C-alpha positions as CSV (number, residue, x, y, z in Angstrom):
1,X,-7.5,-11.1,-2.6
2,X,-4.5,-8.8,-2.8
3,X,-3.4,-6.5,-0.1
4,X,-0.8,-3.8,-0.5
5,X,1.3,-2.4,2.4
6,X,3.2,0.8,1.7
7,X,6.9,0.2,2.7
8,X,10.1,2.1,3.2
9,X,12.1,-0.5,1.3
10,X,11.8,-3.9,-0.4
11,X,12.2,-6.0,2.8
12,X,9.8,-7.6,5.2
13,X,11.8,-6.1,8.0
14,X,11.3,-2.6,6.7
15,X,8.9,-0.2,8.4
16,X,5.7,0.5,6.6
17,X,5.6,3.8,4.9
18,X,3.1,6.3,6.2
19,X,2.7,7.9,2.8
20,X,0.5,6.3,0.2
21,X,1.2,8.2,-3.0
22,X,4.8,9.0,-2.0
23,X,5.7,5.7,-0.3
24,X,8.9,4.2,-1.6
25,X,7.7,0.6,-2.1
26,X,4.6,-1.5,-2.2
27,X,4.5,-4.9,-0.6
28,X,1.8,-6.9,-2.5
29,X,0.5,-9.8,-0.5
30,X,-1.8,-12.4,-2.2
31,X,-3.9,-13.8,0.6
32,X,-4.9,-16.8,-1.5
33,X,-1.5,-18.0,-2.5
34,X,0.4,-16.4,0.4
35,X,2.9,-14.9,-2.1
36,X,4.6,-11.7,-1.3
37,X,6.3,-9.4,-3.8
38,X,7.7,-5.9,-3.7
39,X,7.1,-3.2,-6.4
40,X,8.9,0.1,-6.4
41,X,6.7,3.2,-6.5
42,X,7.7,4.9,-9.7
43,X,5.4,7.8,-8.9
44,X,6.9,8.8,-5.5
45,X,8.8,11.8,-6.9
46,X,6.0,13.0,-9.3
47,X,5.5,16.8,-9.3
48,X,1.8,16.3,-8.7
49,X,-0.8,13.6,-8.7
50,X,1.2,10.9,-7.1
51,X,-1.7,9.6,-5.0
52,X,-4.0,9.4,-7.9
53,X,-1.5,7.6,-10.1
54,X,-0.8,5.1,-7.3
55,X,-4.5,4.6,-6.7
56,X,-4.9,3.8,-10.5
57,X,-2.0,1.3,-10.1
58,X,-3.7,-0.4,-7.2
59,X,-6.9,-0.8,-9.4
60,X,-4.8,-2.2,-12.3
61,X,-3.1,-4.7,-9.9
62,X,-6.4,-5.9,-8.7
63,X,-5.8,-4.9,-5.1
64,X,-8.7,-5.1,-2.7
65,X,-7.1,-3.6,0.4
66,X,-4.3,-1.0,1.0
67,X,-2.6,-0.5,4.3
68,X,-0.8,2.8,4.8
69,X,-0.6,5.8,7.1
70,X,-2.5,8.4,5.2
71,X,-4.5,8.8,1.9
72,X,-4.9,12.1,0.1
73,X,-8.4,13.2,-0.8
74,X,-8.2,12.4,-4.6
75,X,-6.6,9.0,-4.0
76,X,-9.2,8.2,-1.3
77,X,-12.0,9.1,-3.7
78,X,-10.6,6.9,-6.5
79,X,-10.0,3.9,-4.2
80,X,-13.5,4.2,-2.8
81,X,-14.9,4.3,-6.3
82,X,-13.3,1.0,-7.0
83,X,-14.2,-0.5,-3.7
84,X,-10.6,-0.8,-2.4
85,X,-10.6,-0.9,1.4
86,X,-8.2,1.6,3.0
87,X,-6.7,0.7,6.4
88,X,-4.7,3.4,8.3
89,X,-1.9,2.2,10.6
90,X,-1.0,4.8,13.2
91,X,2.0,3.1,14.8
92,X,4.9,4.2,12.7
93,X,7.2,1.5,14.1
94,X,5.2,-1.4,12.6
95,X,7.2,-3.4,10.1
96,X,5.8,-4.9,6.9
97,X,6.2,-8.3,8.6
98,X,4.3,-7.2,11.7
99,X,1.4,-6.2,9.5
100,X,1.5,-9.4,7.5
101,X,1.4,-11.3,10.8
102,X,-1.7,-9.5,11.8
103,X,-3.3,-10.3,8.4
104,X,-2.5,-14.0,8.8
105,X,-4.3,-14.3,12.1
């Protein structure tokens, strides 16, 4: 299973990014292999449709869960269609490592 955490940079010590489609980076955590990798969000500055494009990317990457602060309606609909679980974190001070620690428990 792959989980994505939206992140403000490509570091485990970075805060998670509250924005799904406009988040700066994606931390991809493979729960089977425990491998973590970061991918830049090339759609964050799109004029429109960033959330939908990012949702499509999540499906292409085989992601089963996305952790972020908010999901737009179109992105939410697309993620639901492909059975991608959406988890909203409300504490904006959580780091990517904090969230990974919670996933590991």
